[in-house]
DRENDO-1510 file (C-alpha; in Angstrom, 1 decimal, always signed):
<recs>
REC; n; res; u; v; w
REC; 1; MET; +88.1; +35.9; -20.4 .
REC; 2; SER; +86.0; +35.4; -17.3 .
REC; 3; GLY; +83.3; +37.6; -18.8 .
REC; 4; LEU; +83.0; +35.4; -21.8 .
REC; 5; GLY; +82.9; +32.3; -19.6 .
REC; 6; GLU; +80.2; +33.7; -17.4 .
REC; 7; SER; +78.2; +34.7; -20.5 .
REC; 8; ILE; +78.4; +31.2; -21.9 .
REC; 9; ALA; +77.5; +29.7; -18.6 .
REC; 10; ALA; +74.5; +32.0; -18.2 .
REC; 11; HIS; +73.4; +31.1; -21.8 .
REC; 12; TYR; +73.5; +27.4; -21.0 .
REC; 13; GLU; +71.8; +27.8; -17.7 .
REC; 14; LYS; +69.0; +29.7; -19.4 .
REC; 15; GLN; +68.8; +27.1; -22.2 .
REC; 16; HIS; +68.7; +24.3; -19.6 .
REC; 17; ALA; +65.9; +26.0; -17.7 .
REC; 18; GLN; +63.9; +26.4; -20.9 .
REC; 19; ILE; +64.4; +22.7; -21.8 .
REC; 20; GLU; +63.2; +21.7; -18.3 .
REC; 21; GLN; +60.1; +23.9; -18.6 .
REC; 22; ASP; +59.3; +22.5; -22.0 .
REC; 23; ALA; +59.6; +19.0; -20.7 .
REC; 24; SER; +57.4; +19.6; -17.7 .
REC; 25; GLU; +54.8; +21.2; -20.0 .
REC; 26; ASP; +55.0; +18.2; -22.3 .
REC; 27; GLN; +54.6; +15.8; -19.4 .
REC; 28; ALA; +51.6; +17.8; -18.1 .
REC; 29; ALA; +49.9; +17.7; -21.5 .
REC; 30; ALA; +50.5; +14.0; -21.9 .
REC; 31; LYS; +49.1; +13.3; -18.4 .
REC; 32; ALA; +46.0; +15.4; -19.3 .
REC; 33; ALA; +45.5; +13.6; -22.6 .
REC; 34; HIS; +45.9; +10.1; -21.0 .
REC; 35; PRO; +44.9; +10.3; -17.3 .
REC; 36; GLU; +45.6; +7.3; -15.2 .
REC; 37; PRO; +42.4; +5.4; -14.2 .
REC; 38; PRO; +41.5; +6.0; -10.6 .
REC; 39; THR; +42.1; +2.9; -8.6 .
REC; 40; SER; +39.0; +3.4; -6.4 .
REC; 41; PHE; +36.8; +3.1; -9.5 .
REC; 42; HIS; +38.6; -0.2; -10.5 .
REC; 43; ASP; +38.2; -1.5; -7.0 .
REC; 44; ALA; +34.5; -0.6; -6.9 .
REC; 45; THR; +33.9; -2.2; -10.3 .
REC; 46; SER; +35.6; -5.4; -9.2 .
REC; 47; ARG; +33.5; -5.6; -6.0 .
REC; 48; MET; +30.4; -5.0; -8.0 .
REC; 49; VAL; +31.2; -7.8; -10.4 .
REC; 50; GLU; +32.0; -10.2; -7.6 .
REC; 51; LYS; +28.7; -9.3; -5.9 .
REC; 52; MET; +26.8; -9.9; -9.1 .
REC; 53; HIS; +28.4; -13.3; -9.5 .
REC; 54; ARG; +27.5; -14.3; -5.9 .
REC; 55; ILE; +23.9; -13.2; -6.5 .
REC; 56; ALA; +23.7; -15.1; -9.8 .
REC; 57; ASN; +25.2; -18.2; -8.2 .
REC; 58; ARG; +22.8; -18.0; -5.3 .
REC; 59; LYS; +19.8; -17.7; -7.7 .
REC; 60; ARG; +21.1; -20.6; -9.7 .
REC; 61; ASP; +21.5; -22.7; -6.6 .
REC; 62; ASN; +18.0; -21.8; -5.3 .
REC; 63; ASN; +16.4; -22.7; -8.6 .
REC; 64; ASN; +18.1; -26.0; -8.8 .
REC; 65; GLY; +17.3; -26.6; -5.1 .
</recs>
């Protein structure tokens, strides 16, 4: 009886390992399809926009002088 139990346990362990592998492959594919935006680009864009606003405000103030 222990042989059958070991066989069933081995089958489920193999099946579980395959499910984990499939899940990790699916997760990697989803990450590749929808990569997270890099935070450094977002930060750089925000700084650039702030700088452009400051320049525009300064030009406006100088022209209304």
